C-alpha positions in Angstrom: 104.8 130.6 86.9 106.1 127.1 86.0 104.8 125.1 83.1 102.3 122.3 83.7 103.9 118.9 84.0 102.5 115.6 83.1 102.6 112.3 85.0 104.5 110.8 82.1 107.2 113.5 82.2 107.7 113.0 85.9 107.9 109.2 85.5 110.6 109.6 82.8 112.6 112.0 85.0 112.4 109.6 88.0 113.3 106.6 85.9 116.4 108.4 84.6 117.5 109.2 88.1 117.0 105.6 89.2 119.1 104.4 86.3 121.9 106.8 87.1 122.0 105.4 90.6 121.9 101.8 89.6 123.0 101.3 86.0 122.6 97.6 86.2 118.8 97.8 87.0 116.4 96.7 84.3 113.5 98.8 83.2 110.0 97.2 83.7 109.1 95.1 80.7 106.0 95.7 78.6 105.0 92.1 78.8 105.1 89.4 81.4 108.3 87.5 80.9 108.3 84.0 82.2 112.1 83.8 82.0 112.7 86.7 84.4 113.9 85.9 87.8 114.5 82.5 89.4 112.7 79.8 87.4 111.3 78.2 90.5 109.6 81.3 91.9 106.8 81.1 92.8 106.2 77.4 93.3 103.5 77.9 96.1 100.9 80.5 97.0 102.1 84.1 97.5 100.5 86.4 100.1 99.8 90.1 99.9 99.3 91.7 103.3 97.1 94.8 103.0 97.1 96.7 106.3 93.7 98.4 105.7 90.1 97.2 105.6 88.7 95.5 102.6 87.0 97.8 100.1 89.3 100.7 100.2 91.5 102.0 97.4 94.6 100.2 98.5 92.7 96.9 99.0 91.1 97.2 95.5 94.5 97.8 93.9 96.0 94.8 95.7 93.2 92.5 94.4 93.5 93.7 90.8 97.3 93.0 90.9 96.9 89.7 92.8 94.3 88.4 90.3 96.6 89.2 87.3 99.7 87.8 88.9 97.9 84.5 89.8 97.1 83.9 86.2 100.7 84.5 85.1 102.4 82.7 87.9 100.0 79.7 88.0 99.9 80.0 91.8 97.3 81.6 94.1 98.0 85.1 95.2 96.1 85.7 98.4 95.1 89.1 99.8 95.0 89.2 103.6 93.8 92.3 105.4 95.6 92.8 108.6 94.4 96.1 110.1 95.2 98.1 113.3 97.4 100.9 114.6 97.3 102.8 111.4 98.6 99.9 109.3 101.7 99.3 111.5 100.5 95.9 112.6 100.4 94.6 109.1 103.6 96.2 108.1 105.4 94.8 111.1 104.0 91.3 110.3 105.6 91.4 106.9 108.9 92.9 108.2 109.2 89.9 110.5 108.3 87.3 107.8 110.7 85.0 106.0 112.5 87.0 103.2 111.7 84.6 100.4 109.2 86.6 98.3 106.1 84.7 99.4 104.9 87.3 101.9 104.6 90.8 100.5 103.2 94.1 101.8 101.0 96.3 99.6 100.8 99.6 101.5 100.5 103.3 100.9 102.6 106.3 101.9 101.4 105.7 105.5 104.2 103.1 105.8 106.6 106.0 105.9 104.4 108.6 107.7 103.8 106.2 110.6 107.5 105.9 111.3 107.7 109.6 111.8 104.6 109.9 113.9 104.5 106.9 116.3 106.7 107.3 119.3 107.8 103.6 119.2 107.1 102.2 115.7 107.1 98.4 115.4 109.3 98.4 112.2 111.8 100.6 110.4 112.6 101.2 106.8 115.6 98.9 107.2 113.2 96.0 107.9 111.6 96.4 104.5 112.8 96.4 100.9 111.0 98.3 98.1 109.7 96.2 95.3 107.7 98.6 93.1 105.8 101.8 93.6 102.7 100.8 91.6 100.1 103.6 91.8 100.2 107.3 92.4 97.3 109.4 93.7 97.3 113.1 93.2 95.7 114.9 96.1 93.5 117.9 95.4 92.4 120.8 97.5 88.6 121.3 97.2 86.2 123.8 98.8 82.5 124.1 99.2 80.8 126.1 96.4 79.2 128.5 98.9 82.7 129.6 100.0 82.7 131.7 96.8 86.2 131.2 95.7 87.5 129.6 92.5 91.3 129.7 92.8 94.1 128.6 95.1 95.3 132.2 95.4 91.8 133.3 96.6 92.0 130.5 99.2 95.3 131.7 100.6 94.0 135.3 100.6 90.9 134.2 102.6 93.0 132.3 105.1 95.2 135.3 105.6 92.2 137.6 105.9 90.5 135.4 108.5 93.3 133.6 110.4 92.1 130.3 112.0 88.6 130.7 110.6 88.8 128.6 107.4 87.9 125.0 108.4 89.8 122.1 106.8 88.6 118.5 107.0 91.4 116.0 107.4 90.6 112.6 106.0 93.1 111.2 108.5 94.9 113.1 111.2 98.6 112.7 110.3 97.8 111.3 106.9 99.3 112.5 103.6 96.5 115.1 103.1 97.3 116.6 106.5 101.0 116.7 105.7 100.3 118.3 102.3 98.2 121.1 103.9 100.6 121.6 106.7 103.4 122.1 104.1 101.2 124.7 102.4 100.5 126.4 105.8 104.1 126.6 106.7 105.3 127.8 103.3 102.6 130.5 102.9 102.2 131.5 106.5 98.5 130.9 106.9 96.4 129.6 109.8 93.4 127.3 109.4 91.2 125.2 111.7 91.9 121.5 111.2 89.0 119.1 111.8 90.1 115.4 111.9 87.8 112.8 110.3 87.8 109.0 110.1 88.3 108.8 106.4 87.9 110.7 103.1 84.3 109.9 102.6 82.9 111.6 105.7 85.3 114.5 105.2 84.1 115.1 101.6 80.5 114.7 102.7 80.8 117.4 105.2 82.4 119.8 102.8 79.7 119.1 100.2 77.1 119.7 102.9 78.6 123.1 103.8 79.6 122.1 107.3 83.3 122.5 106.6 85.0 124.9 104.2 87.7 122.7 102.5 89.6 119.4 102.4 92.6 117.9 100.7 91.7 114.5 99.4 92.7 111.9 96.9 91.6 113.2 93.5 90.1 109.8 92.6 87.7 110.0 95.6 86.1 113.3 94.5 86.3 113.4 90.7 82.6 112.7 90.2 81.6 115.3 92.8 83.8 117.9 91.1 82.1 117.1 87.7 78.7 117.5 89.4 79.6 120.9 90.8 79.3 119.8 94.4 83.0 120.6 95.1 85.3 123.3 93.7 88.8 122.1 92.9 91.6 124.7 93.5 94.9 122.9 93.0 96.6 119.5 93.1 99.5 118.7 95.4 101.7 116.9 92.9 104.3 118.4 90.5 102.1 117.3 87.6 98.4 117.8 86.8 96.0 114.9 87.5 95.0 113.0 84.3 91.4 113.0 85.7 91.2 116.8 86.0 93.9 118.3 83.7 92.4 121.8 83.9 93.2 122.0 87.7 96.6 123.6 88.3 99.3 122.4 90.6 100.3 124.2 93.8 103.8 124.4 92.3 102.4 126.3 89.3 100.4 128.9 91.2 102.0 129.5 94.5 104.9 127.3 95.8 107.6 126.4 93.1 108.8 122.9 93.6 105.9 121.8 95.8 105.3 118.1 95.3 103.3 115.8 97.6 102.3 112.5 96.0 100.3 109.8 97.6 101.0 106.2 96.4 100.4 102.5 96.8 103.4 100.2 96.4 104.7 96.7 97.2 107.4 96.0 99.7 109.1 92.8 100.9 111.0 91.8 104.0 114.6 93.0 104.0 116.9 90.4 102.8 114.6 89.0 100.1 116.9 87.8 97.3 117.4 90.5 94.7 116.5 88.2 91.8 113.1 87.6 93.3 112.5 91.2 94.1 113.4 92.2 90.5 111.2 89.4 89.0 108.2 90.6 91.1 109.0 94.2 90.0 108.9 93.3 86.3 105.8 91.1 86.5 103.8 93.7 88.4 105.0 96.5 86.0 103.8 94.4 83.2 100.4 93.8 84.9 100.0 97.6 85.3 100.9 98.1 81.6 98.0 95.8 80.5 95.4 98.0 78.7 92.5 96.9 80.8 94.4 97.5 84.1 95.7 100.9 82.9 92.3 102.0 81.8 90.7 101.0 85.0 93.4 102.7 87.1 93.4 106.0 85.1 89.6 106.2 84.8 89.5 106.4 88.6 91.9 109.3 88.7 95.0 107.3 89.7 98.3 107.2 87.8 100.7 104.3 87.0 104.1 104.8 88.6 106.4 101.8 88.2 110.2 102.1 88.2 112.9 99.9 89.7 113.2 98.6 93.3 116.2 100.9 93.7 114.1 103.9 92.8 111.4 102.9 95.3 113.9 102.5 98.1 115.3 105.9 97.4 111.8 107.4 97.3 110.9 105.9 100.6 113.9 107.5 102.3 113.4 110.8 100.6 109.7 110.8 101.7 110.8 110.0 105.3 113.3 112.8 105.4 111.0 115.4 103.9 107.8 114.5 105.9 109.6 114.0 109.2 110.7 117.6 109.2 107.1 118.7 108.6 105.7 116.4 111.3 108.2 117.4 113.9 107.9 121.1 113.3 104.1 120.9 113.4 104.0 118.6 116.5 101.9 115.9 114.9 102.2 112.7 116.9 100.4 109.4 117.3 100.7 107.1 120.3 
């Protein structure tokens, strides 16, 4: 059984890898530095395209970052929700924008998953440049209390005892939770009954109501329900334990060594955006995330601060695509 890992330890490891790949890259600063990057950027409003509806976690994070950057930059930072086709419309809009730093994409891991699932995606990773992976969201496997199990091992045993009978609510078909559970299913050889939902809220509601046995969902979305005893947490999907529920083990600890599926929100720019501008935005956003009020707000909701260099984010995007594409193709998950 491996030792529990913390989000801080994982961040240090990933930062070291990034620095070994790009020795000239600068670590994010602890304070907003006016001298970083081109002195003239930005000299007009900056636009964050958020490819999901207003009010969701990605939208809320975008607005917090936008508000802080606007104060520092002395320029409006506008958040524009461009929804549709699982976020691909907004992502493609940014990919086709002028690469000058004034149009940015704030998206989740769906920016990668969509490329593997859509038959004809409207953009590629080569059309976008990673700026910073800002926030990470541990996913947690939870079950209804009446199922009568308390551990991940018991969950696996039940699924093996009753193949195809354990029902699992999917917040989004083909989303990161679906991918995480499919990786569990493939690695441990279990069969379950997937039930797609239009979002995490209805999925969690039906598990709490006893209509569905389990779901994998963003930890931040169910922290209060877990504390109230309405859901039973079994394990988190990341290689580190969630700061919001440190008593809950990781899947890597209890069943599948090396298992690591991490949901995230990050900022991307059109490919070809000048490196100096990308690095300035990276440093300024990292400093925003380091501000005590922002960090407290983020962590109190169950999220974690990620950060790192643009080079690290680009590498992570391609690593995610390679790993998740294999799972998607082997399981036959597709979107049209």
